[in-house]
Structure formats: structure tokens, C-alpha cells
N, C-alpha and C positions, 0 to 999 in steps of 0.2 A: 504494500500500500504506500502510495506517495503522499506525503504530508508536508505542506508548507506552513511554517509558523512565522508570523510577522510580529516582531517585538522581542528583543533579547533581554528583557528585564527579568526579574526574579520568576514570575509566572511562566513566561515563555521558555526561559532557560531550564527550569525544573521540568516542565512538560517535555521538552526536547530530550533531556537526559533520560527521563523515564521511558519515553517511547523508543529511544535507541536500544534499550535493553530488550525490546520486543522485536528487534531486527526490522523495524520499519524504515522506509526510505525518507529521511528527514532533511529538510532544508530550513535553516533558521536564518531569517533576514532581519536586518536592522540598519537604519540610516547612520547610526553611530558605530564606527569601527571599534571604538574602545569597549563597547558593551559585548562584542562578540568574542568572548574569552572562554576558552575551555583548557583545562590542564591536559597536556598531551598524554600524561600517564593514566588518565582516567578511563581511557579506552572507548569513549563514545564515538560512534560512527555517524557524525553529523556534518553535513555540508553547510558551511557558513558563507553568507553572502552579504556584502554591504550594498544596501539598496533601499529605496523609498517605496513603501507599500502603496503609495498613492500615484505611483508612476506606472503607466501601462508597460513601458519598456522594461522596467525592473521586475515587474510581476511576471512578464514573459520570460525574462532571464532566470527567474526562480522556478519556473515550471508550473505556474498557476494554471496554465491552459489545460493541462492534463492531470491536475492534482485530484486525488480522491477526497482530500479534505484540506481546506484553507482555513487557518486559525489566525485571527488577529487579536493580540492581547497587549497592545501598546498601552501606555498610560493615558492616551487621548481617546476618549470615546468616539469623537467624530472621525478620527483616523480609522478606528476599527470598523465602524459602520461603512464608511466610504470604501475602504480596502476590500471588504467582503463583497460589496456591490460590484466593484471592478473585477475582482477575481471570478465571481459568478458569471459576469458578462463574457470573460475570456474562456470560460469552460470548466471551472472548478466544479466538481460533482457536489460537494457539500461545503458550506461556509459556517464559521462559528465566530461570533464577535463578543468581546468583553465590553460591557456597558456600565455606566454609572447612574443611569436614570431608570428608576423602577417603573415608570409609566410605560416604557417600551415593552415590558413583559405582560402588560394587561391583555387579556384575551381579545379585546376589540382592536388591538393594534397588531396582532400576530399576522393576520392575512396581509396587511400592508407590507411588512418587512419580508414576508415570504415572496411577495410579488417583486420586491426589489432584489431578491436573490440571496437573502440571508436565511439560512436554514434554521439556525438557532442562536440564542443569545444567553449570556450568563452574567449575572450581577452577583459577584462573590460576597459583597457586603451583606446582601439580603440572606444568602445561604448561611453565612457565618452567624448572623443574628438568630436565624431559626435554630441553629445548633446550640446557641447560648440559651435560648428559651427552653429548649428540650432538656438541657443539662440542669437548669434551675428547677424544672418540674420534678426531677428525680435526683436530688443532690447526693444520694448514696452511690451513684454510678460514676464511672469515668467516661464511658461511652454508652449511649442508649440510642440505638437506631432501629426504627421500624422498617421491616423488609416485607416484600410481597404485599404491599398495601396494608401493612400492619398485622398480617396474620402470623408472621414470625418476627422475632425480636433478637437483635444482637446486643448483649450486655457485657461491658468490660468493667471490672472492678478490682480493687485491691483487697486481698484476703488478710484479715487481721488474725491475731492469735485466738480470738474468741469464736472463730468459725468452726462448725462441726466438720468442715472439709479438711482442716489442717492435719498434716501427717498421715493422710490416707492416700492410697494409690487408687487410680481411676478404676481399676478392675474390681476394687472392693466397694464400688458404689452402684450395685445392681438395682437398688430400689429407685435410683434417680434416673435410670435409663429413659423412662418415658416422660420425665419432667423437663429435662434439658440435656444438651450435649456440650461438653467442654471442648471447644474446637482449638484452643490455643492457650498456652501458658507462657508468661514472661517471667523468667526467674533471673533476678539481678539484671544483667544487660542482654540476656539472650531470650529471644522469642522462638518457640518451637511448637510444632504440631505434636500433641501428646499421644501416647499409646497406653495400654492397660497397665504398664509398669511405672508410668509417670507418677511421681510423688508430689502432692500439693504441700507447699510450705508457707508459713506465715510470711507476709511481705510479697508473695507472688501476685502478679496481675493475671486474672483469669478472664477468658472470653467465652461467654455462654451463648448458644443458640437455643431459644425456647419459644413457646407460644405465649400469647398475651395472658392466658389464664394461669400460667405458671410463673409469671414474673415474680409474684409474691414468694413462691417457693425458692427461687434463686436468692432473693433478698434474705429470707429466713435462714437458708443453709449457709449463706456467706456471713451471717452474724451481723447484718447491717440494720441500723435503726431506720425510722421513717420520719426524718425531720421535715417540717413544712417551711418553705421559704416565704416569709412575710415581708422582709425588709432587705433591700439590695443596695449596695454601694457600687456605682460605676465610675471608674476613673478614666477620663479622656472623652471629650465630646466629638468622637469621630462619626463617620457615616454608619459604621456598625453599631455604635452606641445609640444613635438616633433611631435606627431601625429596630434595635432591641427594645428600646423604650416604647415604641409604637406597638410591638408584638406582645409585650408582657401583659398578663391579665391586670385589670384595673384594681383588683384588691391588693396587689403587691405594691408596697411603698418603695419608691426609688429615689435615691439621692445621687445626682449626676455631678461630679466634681471636675471642673475644667480650670486650668491655671491661666489661660488666656482670657482676659476680661471681656473683650469684644466678642469673642466666640461664645463665651458662656451666656452673654446677654442675647446673642442671636439665636442660639439653640433653645433658650428658655421660651421663645415665642412660638415654637412649633412642637414641643413635647406635650404629651397628654397631661391631664390634671393630677395624676398620681405621681408625677415626677417633679422633684424640687431640684432646680439647678443652682449649684454653689460655685462661686468664684474662689478658687484656692488650689493648693497643691495636695493631691491625694497621698503624698508621702509624708505630709505633716501630721505627726502623731497627735499633737494637741488638737488639731482641726478634726481629725477622725473621732477622737474621744468626745469633743464638744458636740459633734453631729450625731453621736449615738452609735458608733461602730460596735460597741459591746452588745447591742441589741440586734445587730444584723445577723442574718444567717448566710449571706452570700456576698462576695466581693469580686467584681469583674474589672480587670485592668486592660484598657484598650488604647493605650498611648502608642506612639510610633516607635518607642524605645523598648526593646525586649527586656533589657536589664532592669529598667524601671518597672515593667510589668511584673517580672518575677519577684523583685524585692518588695513591691507593694503587696503582692499576694502573701508573701512570707510574713510581712508585718501584720496583715489582717488575720492570719492564722494565730498570731500571738494574742490577739484579742478574743479568740474563741470562735471566729467565723468558721462555719462548717464547710462551706463550698467556696473554693476560689477558682477563677477562670482567668487565664492570661492569653492575650494575643501574642503569638511568637511567630514572626515571619521568617527568621533565620533558622533553617532546619538544624543547624549545629547546636542551637540552644535548647532544642526540645528534650534531649536526654538529660540536660542539666536541670530543667524544670521538673522532670520526673523524679530525679534524686532528691529534690527539695520538696517533694510531695505536693506539687501543684495539682489541684483536683482535675482540671481539664485544660486542654490547649486548643486555641483557635488559630488555624493557619490558612490564610486565603489561597495560597498556592496549591496546597493539597486539596482543598475543597474544589477549586477550579479544575485542577487536573483530573480529579475523579469524574466530574461531569463531562469534561471533554473526552475523556477516555472511552466513554460509552459509544461515542461515534466511531471509534476506531476498531471496535470489536464487532463480531457478527450481530446482525439484527436481532437474534434471539437473546442477546444479553440486554436485559432491561434496566440494570442498575449496577453501578460500581461505586464502592466507598473505599477510601484510603485511610488507614489508621494513622493518626498523628504520632502516637507513641511507638509505632512499630513499622517495619518495612513489610507491611502486609495489606491485603485487599480482601474485600468481601464482594462477591459477584452473584447476581441472580441470572441463572441460565435456564433455557428450555432444552429438554432432552429430545433429540430428534429420533424418528423411527430407525431402528437397527443401528443406532450409534453405540459406540463401545461401552458407554456408561450403562446401557440397558441390558447387556448380555449376561451378566452374572450378579450375584449378591455383592454388596459393597466389600465384604471381607475377602472376596475372591478376585477382585478387580486389580489387585496389586497397584493401588494408587501410589504416586510418588510421595515421598515423605514430606514434601513441602506444600501439600494441599490435603484438604479433608472436606467431606460433605457434612453440612450441619443439619439441614432440614429440607423439606420439600412441600409443595402444595400439589395435591392430587384430588381431582374432582371437587375443587373448592375447599378441601379440608387440609389443615396443616398437620404434618407428621415430623417427628424427630427421627433423624436417620440413625440406624444402628447397624451392627455388622451384618445381620441377616436381611437387611432391607435391600430390595431389588428395585432400582429405578425403572420406571416405565416410560415409554414414549409419551410425550405431552406433559410430563411432570415438570414443574418449575422448581429448580433446585438451588439451594443456597450453598455456595462454595466459599470456604475460607482458605486463602492461599498466600504464600509468601510472594514477594515480587518476582522471584525466580520462576514461579509456576504459571504466571499468567499465559504465557505462550503455549503451555501444555494443555490448556483447557479445550482447545479445538480438537485435539486428538481424541478426547473422550466424548465430547458432546456433538460433534459433527459427523 
């Protein structure tokens, strides 16, 4: 598959690196030569090109005429939209634009952009806000993703010493087989797909696939309480913060702290009535105490500085805040945040990459999510007739060690996958896999 990516910023560069691992034909273009930097030792097979995505000549040079997918993720919304229109006119099969205007995503505008040649658009700030709201609804989790239209759920959480699962091997959990499937374990710095001999230890991060009716069982077995978030502090009046304020339920009290006076006044005019905007520095301990941080259940830090976000969350934890969320755009900082027990991480690059990734896989792949704390993906796939995945029970398929089946939907009913489960044609299957396994999926499902 030939893919042209316009914009060598963080999103474009990360997407190009990720796709290069899947042996896609990648061309990364940018008008600024300085941004087209890759380490020679990193092994990415990416063709770099200095060019303007608004130039017909440069688009032709990049191969947009016969591209399977043209992606424009520059920092300028107008550039992305125009570039996709031009690429589509030249012959690009599908186009994908990053935008900053939520109105463009409204259903009434969809047909207009399709006529212009834009297949799809992504607003990462909106998706990030949705993840924050989901995280605040279930503060006992690190990840909570509804899959297959909510019929199956992926839950990631840290196991404490009080959990009934601690010091037990997976093979010794037969009564839980029908309740959930532990698809991955992160022990210290290593994420792996477990087997029956895998031992669960305190401090491990476990990833469960379960049905909605058994979410409470996961919570109970993991030894997690059920705190309700009634008061939230948000640090940094970014677009993500604004969208989060608009999406949060009205009964949740929000204090939005912004150190830029003019910006704090401007955003105060557009946030809902349950949001109080405060001019100040969220790192100021006296300010936090004065505003009632000790009564808050959640703290969300969304400034442009990763270090500030991490430190602010750590400070909030000292005051007894249950749930902390930090925006961390530098991927190298994510492991650091994990060691400091930051409850959840928001990364727009990973969010955008996961949504764009769906366009690069077969049409039977309906959703892909990328875990921020691990080099792993969760995919929803349709089993085709006579595909390899349908020929034997799961235990006899000899699946690679870097992927596992978590659950499936058959006839509208969710099922947890076990060793004796045999996938049938037409089943919608949840696959948990490492980055190294994404290209192996077609061998089993096509």
C-alpha cells in the first residue's frame, strides 16, 4: 500500500514510523527540510521529500496521483483540508485530514467534505477529551475502552496487594474463565501476552477483556474501590480542556486553572456553568489548597509542558487526589509517568495514529486502539469464511506469542474467548497484539 503523509511534525513522524514497521510504502513530505529527520540507525524505510503539500507539482512528485491513502497532518488546518482536496483531484484513493474545528465533523457537513474529496477527518483534541471523560467516569481504571459498540470492554488497571488475583497463576483461575480474559500483563517494564503459567504480582498492570455485565467482577477481583468523581481540577486552558469541560456531566464541579490572564478570561466566557475559571499557576500549592484541592477526586494537567504535567499530577496525589491524568506528547516521557504512578496518559499522536491506522488495514477491521503505556494495539476484526482463524479451536491454532484473542461477538451476543473456542465465519473478534503482530493478522483473518 502506498501512503503519502504531509507534515513531518510529531503526529506525522510517529505515524510514518509506525507504518514503516508494517512494510508499507511510505512517503513523508514537509516544506521544512529541518523537520525531516530520522536516525539512520532506527531502520525505518521511509522516503523523505521536501515539498509543499499545496503544490500540484510537489504532490505529483510525492506520488499522490496513485496513493492508496493521502494523510495531511500539518499544524495548519486549512493546509490539511486544501492538500487533501488537491490530492483527491490528482487521484489519491482515500484522503485523511487533521482539523481543529469541531463543526467540520457534524453530520450535516460530512457530505460537503466528501464531495470535495476528503474521505475522513480527525480532531485529536475532541478524541482526547472523550478519553478524559471516560477515565473520570471510572477512576479505578487506567484504560477503559468500549469495543464492539460497547458489548465488550477492555480494562487496564494496576493490581495492588489487596487483590485476590495477587500471587496466583492464570491456570489457577478457572472460575473466572467466563467472566473475563486477561489478555496482557505488564510486569515492571515488560508487557507480554500471558499463558497459564503466568504469575500475577502486586504492582502488575493487567489488561482484561470482559462484557459490560462483568465489569463489576473485574473491579471486585482487582480489589478496587468505587470512588465517584464530584470535583475536578484542570490545569491548562487548552482546546482539550475546553472540550473536556463541555463533555463532562453538569453535576461535576470543575475548576479550570490557567496562568495566562487573557486566556483565562477568554475561556471563562465559553465554558459551561459548572466550570469556574481561575487565573493562576496550577503548580502553586497554596493556590491549590485555597481552591479546595483536598476535596477533589481528580486532577487533569493539560499544559504544553510534559514535565509540568507530570509534576503537577504528583503534587495532586500528595493531597489525596484519587485520579490524575497528564497530557504527555513526548513518547519518551510516558514510561517515566508510569513509574510515578500517573493514573492515565493522554497522547494526541497515539490517538490520531490509531484512527488513521484503521484506513490502512483491511475493510473488515472496524477499530484500532493504541495503548499509551505499552507498545500494543487492540483491533476489532471480522473472520472471513474459510480463513485460518476459523479452522481449529483457538488452542490448536498455534497463534504467535505476540497476539491473543480476547472476545468475540456472534449472533449479536458477546463471548469471552477460551482455549476450546472455535471462531466462526462472520464472528467479530477482539485481538490484543503487540506492535510486532499487526502485520500477522491478515494471515489469520483473510
